[in-house]
ZAMARGU-4260 file (C-alpha; in steps of 0.2 Angstrom, whole numbers, plus 5000, padded with zeros to 4 digits):
<rodrens>
0) 5091/5229/4908 | 5074/5221/4907 | 5069/5206/4916 | 5055/5193/4919 | 5051/5175/4924
5) 5052/5167/4906 | 5065/5175/4896 | 5056/5188/4887 | 5068/5190/4872 | 5063/5173/4867
10) 5046/5176/4864 | 5041/5187/4850 | 5032/5204/4853 | 5012/5201/4855 | 5011/5213/4839
15) 5020/5201/4830 | 5009/5192/4817 | 5015/5174/4819 | 5012/5175/4838 | 4996/5183/4834
20) 4991/5168/4824 | 4998/5154/4835 | 4989/5160/4850 | 4972/5160/4839 | 4977/5143/4834
25) 4979/5138/4852 | 4963/5148/4857 | 4953/5139/4842 | 4959/5123/4848 | 4953/5125/4865
30) 4937/5132/4858 | 4934/5116/4846 | 4937/5104/4862 | 4925/5114/4873 | 4911/5115/4861
35) 4914/5095/4857 | 4910/5091/4875 | 4893/5087/4878 | 4889/5078/4858 | 4884/5062/4857
40) 4897/5048/4856 | 4896/5042/4837 | 4886/5026/4832 | 4895/5009/4832 | 4901/5005/4814
45) 4893/4989/4814 | 4875/4997/4816 | 4873/4988/4830 | 4864/4994/4846 | 4874/4995/4863
50) 4869/4991/4878 | 4862/5006/4889 | 4875/5003/4904 | 4889/5002/4891 | 4885/5017/4881
55) 4882/5028/4898 | 4900/5020/4903 | 4907/5025/4886 | 4902/5042/4886 | 4908/5046/4903
60) 4925/5039/4899 | 4924/5051/4885 | 4918/5065/4893 | 4933/5064/4906 | 4944/5062/4891
65) 4937/5078/4884 | 4939/5086/4901 | 4958/5081/4902 | 4962/5088/4883 | 4953/5105/4887
70) 4963/5106/4905 | 4979/5103/4896 | 4975/5115/4882 | 4969/5129/4896 | 4986/5124/4904
75) 4994/5128/4887 | 4986/5143/4885 | 4991/5150/4902 | 5009/5145/4898 | 5007/5155/4880
80) 4999/5171/4890 | 5012/5171/4901 | 5027/5172/4888 | 5017/5186/4880 | 5016/5195/4895
85) 5035/5192/4897 | 5038/5198/4881 | 5027/5213/4883 | 5032/5218/4901 | 5049/5229/4903
90) 5053/5224/4921 | 5068/5227/4930 | 5076/5212/4938 | 5068/5220/4958 | 5051/5222/4948
95) 5051/5204/4942 | 5053/5197/4957 | 5039/5205/4965 | 5028/5206/4949 | 5028/5187/4943
100) 5021/5180/4962 | 5006/5193/4961 | 5004/5187/4941 | 5003/5169/4949 | 4990/5175/4962
105) 4981/5185/4949 | 4981/5169/4936 | 4974/5157/4951 | 4960/5168/4954 | 4956/5168/4936
110) 4955/5150/4934 | 4943/5148/4945 | 4933/5162/4935 | 4936/5151/4920 | 4932/5135/4929
115) 4914/5143/4930 | 4913/5147/4912 | 4918/5130/4908 | 4907/5121/4917 | 4893/5134/4909
120) 4899/5130/4893 | 4898/5111/4895 | 4879/5114/4904 | 4874/5124/4888 | 4882/5110/4875
125) 4870/5099/4882 | 4855/5107/4883 | 4856/5122/4869 | 4847/5110/4855 | 4830/5109/4866
130) 4835/5124/4879 | 4818/5131/4888 | 4815/5150/4892 | 4821/5148/4909 | 4837/5139/4904
135) 4840/5151/4891 | 4837/5164/4902 | 4846/5157/4916 | 4862/5155/4904 | 4865/5172/4898
140) 4863/5178/4915 | 4875/5168/4922 | 4887/5171/4908 | 4886/5190/4910 | 4889/5187/4929
145) 4906/5179/4925 | 4911/5193/4912 | 4907/5204/4929 | 4917/5192/4940 | 4931/5195/4927
150) 4931/5215/4928 | 4927/5213/4946 | 4946/5202/4948 | 4955/5216/4938 | 4948/5230/4948
155) 4953/5220/4964 | 4972/5217/4958 | 4975/5234/4950 | 4982/5243/4966 | 4991/5228/4970
160) 5000/5227/4953 | 5002/5246/4956 | 5012/5241/4974 | 5024/5231/4964 | 5027/5240/4947
165) 5023/5258/4942 | 5004/5264/4936 | 5010/5265/4919 | 5017/5247/4919 | 5002/5241/4928
170) 4991/5249/4913 | 5002/5240/4902 | 4999/5222/4910 | 4979/5226/4910 | 4980/5230/4892
175) 4988/5216/4887 | 4979/5204/4899 | 4963/5209/4892 | 4968/5209/4874 | 4973/5192/4877
180) 4956/5187/4885 | 4948/5197/4871 | 4957/5184/4858 | 4951/5168/4867 | 4934/5173/4869
185) 4932/5178/4851 | 4939/5161/4846 | 4928/5154/4860 | 4912/5163/4856 | 4914/5158/4837
190) 4912/5141/4841 | 4897/5140/4853 | 4882/5138/4843 | 4868/5150/4844 | 4853/5148/4853
195) 4838/5146/4839 | 4823/5155/4844
</rodrens>
């Protein structure tokens, strides 16, 4: 009998088309909310100019609301990912008691990398229309470095997971993890405007 922290039999298999569609929609919501950060606030409907102070305060409030929405979506995506992992990892009860705490530690470290990625996206959203050569250079180097950070994190955790589950199950976990990450990355990339040379 297999077991997992979330009930594995309650969640469709990752190969199921409806689950992929659901996950893509969640990722798309995340991407849209992220790309909206840094956009100019809408002009007042009556056409009157706002005072600079109230406009700055309103923008700060909007940014806080955007950040809160993005954080909630990220939390929801992590919950969905966990369900998908549970549905696809054939864990015994003994393996599950060791796997899930390690999984939570791993996710905690991925959150740090993704926090840095989110900060970079926000910075890019504020500057991409008038980006300088130096900013473009810095942006792309930091983005690639974050990709490297994700890879290094996986490399660090492979032996940790191999201590609590088999090598084959560890490979399966990282296949699932990477596939889910690529799905989110694809949706995110499609929403981030390209630099105009």
